[in-house]
C-alpha angles and dihedrals in degrees: 000000000000091000091052091049091048091050090049091049092050091048091051093049093047092048092050092046091052091047094049093037092236110171117258121259090256092058112099090224092061118105107223092200093061092047092050091048092051092048092048092049092049091049094051092045091053094047097052120116122246116278116269095253091056096050098050119102116230124210131217092270091065091049090048091051091050092049090050090054090051091049091048091054096044101044119080120258119276094020092150093052091049093051092049092047090051090053092050098043113019109027100099131167107260121226095244094043123090121231091248092054090049092051091047092051092050092047092048092051090048098047103033110024101035089048089058096052124101142278101044103012092207144099093265092080094055119109117266123248091256091056091049091050090051090049092050094045098046101037101102121170115276116254 
């Protein structure tokens, strides 16, 4: 590893010298101290460890938070209000669906899908039991 870093450092110094037209080390006009300083700086820069934020391990909670931010930016505004309004007004019991299936669908939407909507992404924004009972009692089939 040290040989590779030293070779990289030499390549960097030679490329910069060629770019800046600095005289070669064999030229009497060349200052050996500057060349040694450049080579030392390039060597230490190549041998440094990764920055702290790159070496940390992140757990699933960080990934979940980032995904929530992405969802929040991609979904339209007022998604939560639209889902709840759909449950109150549009979610009717279909003709070929049993009452038990209808109840299970409403409960699944309330517990799983509303909990995944922005802005809070948690169970606190789900409808209460009283609201769910009202939805189930007053959702009659459309005429």
